[in-house]
C-alpha angles and dihedrals in degrees: 000000000000090000091053091051091051092049091048091050090048092052091048091052090049092051090046091051091049090050092050092050092046093047092050092049093047092049090051093050094045089052089052091050092049089049090053092051091047089052089050091055093040095058100033094090111029095072098046090093091054092066101052108136123227121214125207119222113253125214120222117241131176119235133163110271116250137173113300114244131173138350132301118279118229102195137017119279092200090087109057091198087071098054128115122040105046103020116095089185078079125039118280110231098228127191110256114251092238105093119227108225098023119173094246115084114217117174089204093058108099090205104056104025111112121200104181131356095206120084087216105071092186091074092067104082098164113109110252096233093049092045092049092051092051091048092050092047091049096045091050091062123092117249097264092049090051091053093046091049091056098039095046091058095244090136130060119245090252092051091046091053092048094049094045089049092051095046099042111019094042094057088046091053091047091048089064091048093047092048091050091050092052091053092046093051088052092049091246091140099168092055092046091052090050092059095042087053089057092051094049090048100046109026107050118168095028133110090245088056090054096045092046087070090051095050095039088058088056091052092047090051088053091057091041094245092145098169092055092044091053092050093048097048088047089054091050092050090049095049096040095047087200094294097126136067088251093068098098094043090050091058090045091050093048088049090054091050092049090046092054089047087054091242090139099168093055091042092052091051092054093047088052090054091050090050090065086074102078094191097048109136093228095042095126092052090055086063090045095055097036089055091062091045089054091048091053087055089052091247090137099163092053090045091054090049093051093049088051091053090050092050091050090053095042092045091214091286102124138052086249085072090057089053091048091050091050094053095039087056090048092054092044088059088054086057091048090249094134096155091052089048092052090053090054092047090052091059093042091053091051092050096045091046092051092047091048095051092046097046124099114262090001098284110244094213093063088048092056091046089054090053091050092050095048089050094050092045089051089053091050090051090049091051090061091040096248090145099170093054090045092051090047091056092049090048089054090054091048090054090050095045113014095186096053105124095190092060092054091046095052092041090054092053092049091050090051089048089052090052099254097125098169095051091043095051092047091053091048088052090050090051089053091051089053092053108274107141091183090059090070091053089056091046089057089048101046110016106059 
């Protein structure tokens, strides 16, 4: 009888000790969760002011109405250092709809599945199949059954630690990822980076750790921190080793970063890697960007071919097609295919004009692209000595922008080429008045 009492007391003490350990652990984890939520609230306001958008004033200009094509540009495409984030003439790199860090746990989801929360895999000696079965059995219980199972000593201390980790630490880890995603989707890049920093600092060796580099690169691109974005996407590619569904997009993203850094050779290489995935959602834009990279390397024939592939995939439905037509025409001129270039410029002018007329407040970027295309078409006409068509294009530009010195300068040269020396020299003089220093060199050459 005495022995039974001692055993009973011993068991009671053991249960009490387990309860104390469990309670201490739970309190610690709850405090961590509360801290994460406090951080979320703390930083949800202070960066709002950083993302105020400025709007440039737009002048009204009259142009003949044409068929509307495409979406509204946000920044100029003339400067390739300003491509990417806000320029629908180029693809917007949108956040995939599938949320990283969602509340539903799916072991088949490559994003949220977590294999081991310790960076040292050697410490986990439990066979994976056995561990998985215990986890599944435990997670299938209701909350009271889970608690009873732990408090009644039905689980070993190792199993208890694993299950507590999966049911408490894992939601905490995913809370950071979900919070970061919310900030990223709202363009609050600084806040997003803060939470991805926490994940990369605390949760090494997990899938969330790996994907934090991927998403942090997106946030860094948003704030134009290209060097950091390049390093992070490199880290993701190195860790992932192309085992996830994000592999192709990682190459595409690194290509975009290199492209914006004007590292065209590296960018072209990454776009080529992405093109090996025939079902990649941004496949056509790999051709679009790689075409420019090829052109910068003076591989004009390949550039023309890539723009053609893009146009066939885009089916001339977006303003990106207008941009592709413009640059395909530009590279055709490099290949002395002026007539082919003029045909491309004709379509580009129609698309830019339609987009300009249909845009709110007559978007100034479309207006500038129209000017650029008329100028380049005028040059192509001049190259094949179609002086009247060339002069007509320059006159259109002068009506659109009366103080544009380049238009007067080129018009004057075309008039001289046509044989109208007086008109040509007067236009060269006008170009000089408007600030063209080169116009006076041509006056000395042609107008003696």
